C-alpha positions in Angstrom: 24.6 49.4 -62.3 26.1 52.2 -64.5 26.5 55.4 -62.5 24.2 57.4 -64.9 21.1 55.5 -63.7 19.6 56.5 -60.4 15.9 56.3 -60.8 13.3 53.5 -61.1 11.0 52.5 -63.8 7.7 54.3 -64.1 5.1 53.6 -61.4 3.0 51.7 -63.9 5.9 49.5 -65.1 7.1 48.9 -61.5 3.6 47.8 -60.5 3.4 45.4 -63.5 6.7 43.7 -62.4 5.8 43.6 -58.7 2.3 42.2 -59.4 3.8 39.3 -61.4 6.9 38.8 -59.2 6.4 35.1 -58.4 5.4 34.3 -62.0 8.5 36.1 -63.3 10.8 34.5 -60.8 9.6 31.1 -61.9 9.3 31.6 -65.7 11.9 34.2 -66.7 14.8 33.0 -68.8 17.0 36.1 -67.9 20.1 34.4 -69.2 18.6 34.7 -72.7 17.8 38.4 -72.5 20.3 40.1 -70.2 22.9 40.8 -72.8 20.4 43.2 -74.4 20.8 45.5 -71.3 24.6 45.7 -71.9 24.1 46.3 -75.6 21.8 49.2 -74.8 24.1 50.7 -72.2 21.7 50.1 -69.3 23.9 47.6 -67.4 27.5 46.7 -67.3 29.4 43.5 -66.6 29.3 44.0 -62.9 25.5 43.8 -63.1 25.7 40.4 -64.8 28.2 39.2 -62.1 25.7 40.3 -59.5 23.0 38.2 -61.2 25.3 35.2 -61.4 25.9 35.3 -57.6 22.5 33.8 -57.2 22.8 30.1 -56.4 19.6 28.9 -58.2 17.7 30.2 -61.2 14.9 31.8 -59.1 17.5 33.7 -57.1 19.2 34.9 -60.3 15.8 35.9 -61.7 15.0 37.9 -58.5 18.3 39.7 -58.7 17.6 40.5 -62.4 14.2 41.8 -61.5 15.5 44.0 -58.7 18.1 45.5 -61.0 15.4 46.0 -63.7 13.3 48.0 -61.2 16.0 50.6 -60.8 17.4 50.7 -64.3 15.8 53.8 -65.6 13.0 54.8 -68.0 14.3 52.8 -71.1 14.8 49.5 -69.3 11.2 48.2 -69.4 11.1 48.7 -73.2 14.4 46.8 -73.6 12.9 44.1 -71.4 9.8 43.7 -73.5 11.8 43.9 -76.8 14.1 41.2 -75.5 11.2 39.0 -74.4 9.8 39.3 -77.9 13.0 38.3 -79.6 13.2 35.1 -77.5 9.5 34.1 -78.1 8.5 34.8 -74.5 5.2 36.3 -75.6 3.3 34.6 -72.8 5.3 36.7 -70.3 4.5 39.9 -72.3 0.8 39.0 -72.4 0.8 38.4 -68.6 2.4 41.8 -68.0 0.1 43.6 -70.4 -2.9 41.9 -68.9 -2.1 43.0 -65.3 -4.6 45.4 -63.8 -2.8 48.6 -62.9 -4.1 50.2 -59.7 -1.9 53.2 -60.2 -4.2 54.3 -63.0 -7.2 52.5 -61.8 -7.8 50.8 -65.1 -6.3 48.0 -67.1 -4.1 49.5 -69.8 -2.0 48.1 -72.5 1.6 49.1 -72.7 0.8 51.0 -75.9 -1.7 53.2 -73.9 1.0 53.9 -71.3 3.5 55.0 -74.0 0.9 57.4 -75.5 0.5 59.0 -72.1 4.2 59.6 -71.3 
């Protein structure tokens, strides 16, 4: 990961990912969206090499998700935007529909952005 990033996603974003971990591991097409993280300067080529070290798709997705969790405050937005461009709206809907115990209510991502 680039040296400038040393902190995780927000608590709410982290919880959304973790509460959908198995679903994301099984359904994410990370190979279609990961270049967006390089384009935005969040990851570098070493990160893609780390992902490619996974032997099967689910392992690659898990490595992707672990990197995502520690990729800084902009990464979740890049993730959602990339999912939109690839037509993976069902994943976005699943994430948005996840009950967030950190806030004690179910929030849409737009609500979270308004509170930041």
